[in-house]
C-alpha positions in Angstrom: 0.0 0.0 0.0 1.4 3.4 -1.0 1.5 6.1 1.6 1.1 9.8 1.4 4.4 11.6 2.2 3.9 13.7 5.2 5.3 16.8 3.5 2.9 16.4 0.6 0.5 19.3 0.3 -3.3 19.1 0.5 -4.5 21.4 -2.3 -8.3 22.1 -2.5 -9.9 24.3 -5.1 -10.9 27.8 -4.2 -14.6 26.8 -4.0 -13.8 23.9 -1.7 -11.6 26.2 0.4 -14.5 28.6 0.7 -16.8 25.9 2.0 -14.1 24.5 4.3 -13.7 27.9 5.8 -17.5 28.2 6.2 -17.6 24.8 8.1 -14.7 26.0 10.3 -16.5 29.3 11.0 -19.6 27.4 12.0 -17.5 25.4 14.4 -18.5 22.1 12.7 -14.8 21.3 12.3 -11.9 22.9 14.2 -9.6 22.6 11.2 -10.3 22.9 7.5 -8.1 19.8 6.8 -10.4 17.7 9.0 -13.4 18.7 7.0 -11.6 17.9 3.7 -10.6 14.5 5.0 -14.2 13.9 6.1 -15.4 14.8 2.7 -13.0 12.4 1.1 -14.0 9.6 3.4 -17.7 10.3 2.8 -17.3 10.3 -1.0 -15.2 7.1 -0.8 -17.8 5.4 1.3 -20.6 6.5 -1.1 -18.7 5.3 -4.1 -18.9 8.7 -5.8 -17.7 9.2 -9.3 -14.4 11.2 -9.5 -13.9 11.0 -13.2 -14.7 14.6 -13.9 -12.5 16.1 -11.2 -9.6 18.2 -12.4 -6.5 18.6 -10.3 -5.6 22.0 -11.7 -6.4 25.4 -10.2 -5.6 24.5 -6.6 -3.9 26.3 -3.7 -2.1 24.9 -0.7 -4.1 24.2 2.5 -1.7 22.3 4.6 0.7 19.4 4.7 -0.5 15.8 5.0 1.3 15.5 8.3 -1.3 17.7 10.0 -3.8 14.9 9.6 -4.2 12.5 12.5 -2.1 9.4 11.8 -5.2 7.1 12.0 -7.2 9.4 9.6 -4.2 9.4 7.2 -3.9 5.6 7.4 -7.7 5.1 6.8 -7.6 7.4 3.8 -4.5 5.6 2.4 -6.2 2.2 2.9 -9.5 3.3 1.3 -7.6 4.8 -1.6 -5.7 1.5 -2.1 -8.9 -0.5 -2.1 -10.7 1.8 -4.5 -7.8 2.0 -6.8 -7.5 -1.7 -7.0 -11.3 -2.1 -7.5 -11.2 0.5 -10.3 -8.0 -0.9 -12.0 -5.9 2.2 -11.1 -2.3 1.9 -10.1 -1.2 4.1 -7.2 2.5 4.5 -8.3 3.6 6.9 -5.6 2.7 9.3 -2.8 1.5 11.9 -5.2 -1.0 9.5 -6.8 -2.5 8.7 -3.4 -2.8 12.4 -2.5 -4.4 13.0 -5.9 -6.9 10.3 -5.5 -7.9 11.4 -2.0 -8.1 15.0 -3.3 -10.5 13.9 -6.0 -12.8 12.2 -3.6 -12.7 15.2 -1.2 -13.6 17.5 -4.2 -16.7 15.4 -5.1 -17.6 14.8 -1.4 -17.7 18.5 -0.4 -20.4 19.6 -2.9 -22.5 16.6 -1.9 -22.1 17.5 1.8 -22.8 21.2 1.0 -26.1 20.3 -0.6 -27.0 17.9 2.2 -26.2 20.5 4.8 -27.8 23.5 3.0 -29.7 25.6 5.5 -28.5 23.7 8.5 -26.9 25.1 11.6 -23.5 24.0 12.9 -25.1 21.9 15.5 -27.5 20.2 13.0 -24.5 19.5 10.7 -22.6 17.9 13.7 -25.6 15.8 14.4 -25.7 14.7 10.8 -22.0 13.8 10.9 -22.8 11.5 13.9 -25.6 9.9 11.8 -23.2 9.5 8.8 -20.6 7.9 11.0 -23.2 5.6 12.7 -24.6 4.5 9.4 -21.1 3.9 8.0 -20.3 1.7 11.0 -23.3 -0.5 10.1 -21.7 -1.5 6.8 
């Protein structure tokens, strides 16, 4: 299983960064990187289509090493499973980061739609529900 280098940069689009900042401002997540990782995991779990996601036009958010080690490992493992399932080779750290980024970029708009009009507390409650439902799988 390929791992993400800890000094690799997590690079969301400006639209994604705007929504990450919104979630942070609402105190849903204390760090934007945690919201981005959650969006990636959500999209991976939902089997969302990442084929239309472009990796251009991004800006640095933070380095991979700011992720909790267990979160990073879970994302790496999920990326490996999904890559194998879809016949994609993860050749190096950058390819793992790219795959996780693509999932985060499709997960965020889905979550934004799901959480539209909800307060920070309602979003946190929904996150608990998502986690509980995922644990049932």
